[in-house]
N, C-alpha and C positions, 0 to 999 in steps of 0.2 A: 515432386512439386516444391515450390518455394512459398514461404509465408513472409509477409512484412508486418512488423509491429511498431507502433508509435506510442510513446508515453508522453502525454502533453501535461507538463507541470507548470507551476507558476513562474519558475525561474528558467527551466531548461526543457528542451524537447530532446528526448532520446529515441533512437530508432534502430531497429535491427532487421537484417535479412537472414532468414532461418531456412535451413534445409536439413531434414532428418535429425531434428532436435539439436542442431549445431548452429551457432552464430557464424555466418559466412562473412558478413560485413556489419559495421555499426557506425553510427554518427551521433554527435551531440551538438546542439545549437542553442543559443539563447532564445527564449520565448519572445516573440514580437509583442509590441504593446497595442496591437490593433488586429481586428479579425482578418482583413484582407492580407495583411502581412503574414499572419499565421498560415492562411491557406496557400499563399504563394511559396512560403518556406517549406511547407509539407510537400508540395509538388517538386520543389528543387531537391529535397532530400531523397524523395522516392526515386527520381531520375538518377541521382548519384549512386544510390545503392543497387538499383536493378540493371543499370547499364544497357547491355544488348540482350538481356533476357526477354524473350517474347511474353506478351501479356498472358497468353494461354498457359504459360508454365507457372504463373503466380496465382495461388488459390484465392487470395484476397488480402486486404489490409485491415488489421485490427487497430483500434485506438483506445488507449487507456487514458481516461480523462479525470482530472482531480475535481470532484464536486458531485452534486446530486444530478442524476439524469432520470428521465421518465421511464416508466415500466416497459414501454415499447422500444427503448434504447434508440431514440431518434433525436431527442431534444435535451439540451442542457437546462436544468431548472435553476441551479445555484452553484456557481463556481467562485468561492470567495477570493481566490488568488488570481483568477483570470476573468474578471467581471464582464468583459466585453462578450463573453460566451453566453451569459445569462439570457435565457429565452430564445436562443438561436437554434434553428433546426439543423444542428451540426452534421448529422448523418447525410442529409440531402445536400448540403453545401459541399461536403467532402466527395460525395458521389459525382457531383457536377465537375468538380476540379480534377478528379482522378479517374474519370470514366475511361475505359469500360470496366475497370476493376471493381469487384464487390467490396463493400465496406461494412464493418461492424464496429460498434462503440460499446464501451463498458466502463464501469466505475473503476478507478485506479487500484483500489485495494483488492477488489475481486480479481483483477489481472495479476497482482502479486501472488495471490493464492493459486491462480491457474498455473503460473510458472512453477510454484512449489509442487503442485499436483503432477505436472508433467516430468520435471527433471530434478526437483528439489526434495525437501525433507518430507513432503506429504505423498510421495509417489507410491508408497506401500501402505498408506493409511486410508481409512474410510470416512471418519468423522473428525474434523479438524476446525479449530478457530485460528485465523491469522490476525495478528495484532501489530499494527505499525505505530511506532512511537518516535516522534522527532519534532518537527515544526508543529504538527498536530497529532492527533490520535485517531486512527480509523481501524475498521475491522472487516472481516469477511468470514462466512461460514461455509463449510463443506459437509453435506449430509449424504452418506452412502455414495461418495465419489461425485456428487453433483453440487455445484456451487449454488447456494440458495440466495435469491435476490429479494424475496418477500412479495407480498401482495401488491405493493406499490413501487417495487423496484428499489427500495431504499434501505434494505436490511444492512446491518453491519456498522451502524453509527455508534460504536462502542464508546468513543471518546465523549459522548454526551450522556453517558450513564451517570446519574447523580451519586456522588460518594459522600458529600457533606451537605445534608439537607438544610441545616440552619443557615448556612451561608450560600446555598445554591451553587456549590462547587462540583463540577463534573470531573471525570477522569482526566480529560485533557487539561483542565485548570491545574491539576495536581501532579501531572507527570510529564507534560510536553516541555519543549525547550524554554518556553516563556516562564514556566514555573521556576526553572533554574535561574533565569535572569532576574526575576523578582526577588528571589531569595538571596542571591549573592552579587547581583549587579554585573555579571559577566555572562558570556555565551556558554552554551553547553559544552562546546569544544574546549574552551579555555578552562572551564570547571573540571573537565576530564583530565586535562594536563596537570591541574593542581592535585587532584586525588591521586594521580599516578606518582606525584612527587612526594606523597605522604602528608599532604595538608589535612589537618584534622577537621576543619570546618567543611571542606569539600567532601570528606568522607561521610560526615553526618548528613550532608545534603543528599548524597547518593543513597545512603541508608533510608532516608525519609522517602525519597523518590521510589525506591524499590518497595517499601512498605505500602505506599499508596497504590502502586501498580498491583501489588499482591492482593489488595482488597478488591480491585476491579476484576482481576483474574479469578479470584475465589467466587465472585458473583457469577462470572461466566461459567465456571465449572459446575456450580450448583444448578444453574438453569439448563445448560446444554449438555453436560457430561461428555466432553470430547475425549478422544484418545490422546490428543496433544494440543498444546497451544504453541504456535510458531510466532516468534516475535521478530519483526523486521524494523527497518528505519534506522535513524542515526544512533539510537540507544544501543544498538548491537555492539558497537565498539567498546561500550562500558559495561558489558554484560556481567563481568565478575564482581562489579561493585553494586549492582542492583539485584542480582539473583538471590542473595541471602534474605533481603527484604521481601521478595516475591514468595520465597519458600515460607517465610514467617506468616504471611497473609494466608497462604493456602492452608497451612497447618492449623491456624487459628479459626478460620471461617468456613472452610469446606466441610459439609455435613457427612458425606459418604467416606468411609475409610478407604475405599478403592479410589475415590476421586482425589484424595490427598496424594495419590501416586501418579496423577496425570503428568505426562511428560511436558517439560518446559524446554522448548528448543529455540535456538537463535538462527535466523536465516543465514545461509551460506552463499546465496546467490549474489551476483554482482549488482551494481546499480542499474543494470539493464533489465532487472527482473520484471518491472512493469511492462516494458516493451516486449519482452519474451512472452509474457502471459497474453498480451494483446494479439501477438502473432498467432497464438494457438487457439484463439476464438474460432478459427476456421477448421480445427481438427474434429 
């Protein structure tokens, strides 16, 4: 059987056709600025990927969506970067556009963890936290091999964990790309180039970013006690510059001696990880 997965992001749509845990075809397109354009583009991408494959050989189409969705996984509640999706019954709209194929939708970070579970760093683990750090900060939890969505379907908003109470600063404020821009006035990508060239100010920035991330991760370990934390997102390329700060936070703030040994792993999946995870919603 074939599986289709879409990762609907604020900037791009990524899609994959999967069979036996292998990507057969993939596609990337710019996200349209309106709902009808999005639905039409999804149909066009689906047709391009599936070609002459009979609908009966496609198990379904999974969608990874950036933003909060309801517990029933039918409606988008709040998508900050794709605001025309807010309040939309997206599952029903996709079913109408793509019938007779079955549709499932899920939070994007949960899909990243689903991909890690199937073919990535979590495939041999039971209890894992996935943390994505880039434009924003998000998270997902796996408990006994099941991805936990919470009572209201909104678990994993790790980026909104308060780290500095007096200024009401959360983990996203202190580790995401905007933190870099506010500190040094350039993008995270440009700052990484500087630190690789030996720039001392850039090094101090990444040290601070790592320490801030380490505080958040220490909180997660104290509360959840996972086997591993898997970090994904744009920060992965700078892992050697933030890992010392992360280790410092864990050593300083984690209570359990065993917890201090929690594995810190950096995702090795391609940028199609979200689409892969969405495809495997039907497994």
